[in-house]
N, C-alpha and C positions, 0 to 999 in steps of 0.2 A: 723260566720257559714253559709252555704249554705242550706234554708230550702224548701222543696216542702210540699204545702198544697194542696192539690187533695181535693176537698169539692167543691159541687153544688150547693149552696145555698150560694147566693149572697153576702148576706147583714152577713151571719155568715163570710164568706170566707175574706171580705173587711176590716172587724174587726180585725178577727187576720192578717191579712197582714200587716195591719198597723201598728199594737202593735211591731209586730216583726220586723219592719223596725223601727220602733223608736228605738228598742231596737240593732241596729245599723247591723242584722243579712241579709245578701243576700238571698230574698223571689220569689218565681217561686210559682204561682199556674196552678191548671188543674182541667177541668169539668170532663172528662171523664175517666174511667177508660183503655180503649185503648191506648188513649194518653200516661197516667200514667205509663202504663207497658213499654211502647216503651221508653218514660223518663230514666224510672228508670235501663233501661240495656244502656243507653246510657250516662246519667251524675251522678257523686258520689254528693253524699248528706250527710250531716250530721245530718240531722232529717225528718223525714217523719210524716206529720199530714195528716192522714186518714178516712174519714165518710166511712163508709159502704154502704152508701144506693147510690150508685154510677150510672150511666148509661154505654152500652156496658158493662163492666166488672165491677161485684159487689168490696166493698172492702174487703170480704174475701176472694176473687179468687186471688184480686193482693196479698194480705198479701202472700197468699200459694204462690202463681207463687214466691214470694222476695224471702220467707226462701228458696226454693226448690234452687235456686241459690245460696245457701248460702251467700246470701246478708246482714250482721249484722249491717245495720244501725239501728238505733233506731225508732221505729214505734210505735207514740202515737194515738190509735185512738179516734176521739173527734165524737159520733154520736147519735142517735136518740133511735138507740134499746138500753133498760135498763135490756130487761132479761136476768136473770142467764145463762142461757146458752148459749146467744148470746156473753159475757164477758168469760165466760169459753174456750167459741171456739175459739174466737179471742186470748185470753193469750197461749192457746196451740197451737197456729198456729205460735205463736211468735210474738207477739205485747208487746212490752214491760211498755205498762199504756193504761187505758181506761177511756174515761172521760166522761160520759150523759151529750148531752144536754137535758134542755140549761143550759150552765156553765157560771161561772162567770170567767170575762175574765183574773180577778185578779190569779185565781187557773188558769189556763190554761197557764197565764206567769211563775209560779211557778212551774207548772209539766215539761215545755219545759227546763226552768232552770234544774232541776233535773236532767232530761234524759241528759240534754250537760254536767252538772257538769262530771255523771258518764262517758261519752263519752270522756271527755278529764281531767279529773282529777283525776280520779276513784272512783268519789265519793267525796272528799275532799274539803273543801270548799274555798280551797287557794293552788297554785300550787308555790312553791318555788325556784327558781333556781338563784345561785349565791343570788346576792343581789335583785332581782325582786322579786316581789312577784303577784304574777295575781290571779284576782277572775274571769274570765271568763263567768260566766254566767251573773254575771252584768255589766262584760263591764268595769272594773277597773283594771287600774295597776298602782304599786308603787315599787321604787328605792328605800330601806328602809323606810321611812315614810315618803319619800316625791311623792307626785302623777305624774306620768308619763303623759303630757297630748300628746294622741296620735288622729290621725284624725280616723272618722272609717272605711277608708281604711286601717289605718296602722296599728289599731288592729285588720281588720281580718287578714291583711297579720300575723302578729303575733300570733292569735290564733290558723292559719290556719300549721304553723310549729311548733306551740309548742304539737298539736294534734299528729306531727308526729316528735318527737324529736330525733334528732339522725341518721334522715332516710331523704335524697336525696330529695327534690321535682321537677320534671320539673318544666320549665317557663308555659308550658301550662297546666298543673295539678293545677299550683297558680292562673294562668290569671281564667279558671274553676272557681274555688271554691272561686273567687271575685267578679266574675259577675252574673249577673244575665241574662235572655232571653231579657229582658228590656236595660241593660245596659253592655256596654263594656270597656273593659282595654286592651289597645295600650301595645305592648312591650317598647317600651319610658315609659308607667305610670307605668308600673311594674317595671322597674328601677329606676323613681322618688322613688314610694311607698319603695323599698328597701331602696336606700341611706339616706332617711331621718329616717328609722328605725333604720339603723344602725347607727345615728350620735344621735339618743335618747336615745339609746341604751348603749352608751359606758359608760366604770365604772360600770355595772349593772353583770359585769362578765358573761353576753351571749351576743352571737353575730349572726350575721346571715353571714352562709362562702359560699363562692360562688364555686363550683365543676366543673369545666370548662367542658363544654358540655353537663354534664346533668344537673345542675339546680344549688339550694340551700338546705340548713341545720339549722338548729338553734344548737347551740351546746355551752355548760356551757367553760368557760377556763379549767375549771377539764378536760372536756373531751377532749381538744385541747390538752392538754398538757401545755397548759400556766401557 
């Protein structure tokens, strides 16, 4: 999943970026509200972690602008503002969760997993497609009871396609979802990741199909008529 951290406290930002990166997510981080507003209009994200006390444009206004564009990306507010009216205002503006600093990193990670689970598997702990079983928040995959060994890039590709099951994703959309501003992925690199994922999914009842001239989609054998 691609996650944007909007946080001007370097120590907090570094800790949560490191935790999310260890979990296998692609993570971008910004300090100011103006840059964040531009980034949110230019790039799709799977989750936003938002501080409210930001320079230039504060987090409340940033959230208001985001929802005014009908952008439904989940937003986890992480802020030192603990007053009840602040929590109510943020939730009424469209925040999905609200966490008050200081917080335990383990609680933060659990809330992130819950929001990503809600986004990708409609809140259920595990997604089943054919013989494939996926726990996307914990980044675990099995075919029946056998663990499916995937590299972080292969898992990122799989979860991106699962989140848009039976919908075509262009090569550009996949590359954007798998990269941060500090990492890159070439067309050849994407081809290699798709090839390896296809090979590992053999026999699972799920496959990555090429739609010529458009991109790729994930489908079950039942959906493809196999």
